[in-house]
C-alpha positions in Angstrom: 17.6 22.3 23.0 18.8 21.6 26.5 17.1 18.7 28.2 15.5 17.4 25.1 16.0 13.7 24.6 18.1 12.6 21.7 16.3 10.9 18.9 16.4 7.2 19.2 19.5 5.8 17.3 17.2 3.4 15.4 15.2 6.3 13.9 17.2 6.4 10.6 16.8 2.6 10.3 13.1 2.8 10.9 12.7 5.6 8.4 14.7 3.8 5.8 12.5 0.7 6.2 9.5 2.6 4.9 8.7 1.5 1.4 8.6 4.6 -0.9 6.1 2.9 -3.2 3.7 2.7 -0.3 4.3 6.3 0.8 1.3 7.4 -1.3 -2.0 7.1 0.5 -3.8 5.5 -2.5 -1.2 2.8 -3.0 -1.1 2.1 0.7 -4.9 2.0 0.9 -5.1 -0.4 -2.1 -2.6 -2.7 -0.5 -4.4 -2.7 2.8 -7.7 -3.4 1.1 -6.2 -6.2 -1.0 -4.6 -7.7 2.1 -8.1 -8.2 3.6 -9.8 -9.7 0.6 -8.8 -12.4 -1.9 -9.4 -10.0 -4.7 -11.3 -6.8 -5.5 -12.5 -5.5 -8.8 -11.3 -2.2 -10.2 -14.8 -0.7 -9.8 -14.9 -1.7 -6.1 -11.4 -0.3 -5.5 -12.5 2.9 -7.2 -15.5 3.1 -5.0 -13.6 2.5 -1.8 -10.8 4.9 -2.6 -12.9 7.6 -4.2 -10.3 8.0 -7.0 -10.8 8.6 -10.7 -10.3 5.9 -13.2 -7.1 7.5 -14.4 -5.6 8.1 -10.9 -6.5 4.6 -9.6 -5.3 3.0 -12.8 -1.9 4.7 -12.5 -1.5 3.6 -8.9 -2.5 0.1 -9.7 0.0 0.0 -12.6 2.8 1.0 -10.2 1.9 -1.7 -7.8 1.7 -4.2 -10.7 5.1 -3.1 -12.1 6.7 -3.6 -8.7 5.2 -7.1 -8.4 3.0 -6.1 -5.4 -0.4 -6.6 -7.2 -1.7 -9.0 -9.7 -4.5 -8.5 -12.1 -6.8 -11.0 -13.8 -9.0 -9.7 -16.6 -12.2 -11.6 -17.4 -15.6 -11.0 -18.7 -18.6 -10.9 -16.3 -21.5 -11.3 -18.7 -20.3 -9.2 -21.6 -18.6 -6.6 -19.4 -14.8 -6.7 -19.0 -13.8 -6.8 -15.3 -10.3 -6.5 -13.8 -9.7 -8.3 -10.6 -6.8 -7.3 -8.4 -5.1 -9.2 -5.7 -2.0 -8.7 -3.5 0.9 -10.9 -4.5 3.1 -12.6 -1.8 5.7 -9.9 -2.5 3.2 -7.2 -2.0 1.9 -8.8 1.3 5.5 -9.0 2.6 6.3 -5.4 1.5 3.1 -4.2 3.2 3.9 -6.0 6.5 7.4 -4.6 6.6 6.1 -1.1 5.8 3.4 -1.2 8.4 5.9 -2.5 11.0 8.4 0.3 10.3 5.6 2.8 10.4 4.4 1.5 13.7 7.9 1.6 15.2 8.4 5.1 13.8 5.2 6.4 15.3 5.7 4.7 18.6 8.5 7.2 19.3 6.4 10.2 18.5 5.9 12.6 21.3 8.5 11.1 23.6 
C-alpha cells in the first residue's frame, strides 16, 4: 500500500521474544498472579482464573515442567493443599515476555 509505513525492523525480534508457554491466557494469568504473591493455593488460583480443576491442573503442570512454577504440597488440618509459587526462572521469563509484549503493542496503530 502506497504511503503506508514499513513495519519496524525490530518487529520480528519482538515477536520472537514472546514466550510461547505464556501465550495461553491462563498460564499468563497464573504467572502474573504468582508474581504478585509469595504463593497461592490451587483453590485460590482456580477461583481467580475461573478454570476447572482439570484445566488449571494441566496449565500448572506445564509451568512446573518448564521450571516456571514450584509446588509445595502440605496438609492444612486434614485437607491436602497445593501451594504454588513462581520460580526465579518463571519470574525472569514473565518479565521478558511482558517487555516483548509491551514493545510489540507500542507499535500498534502507527
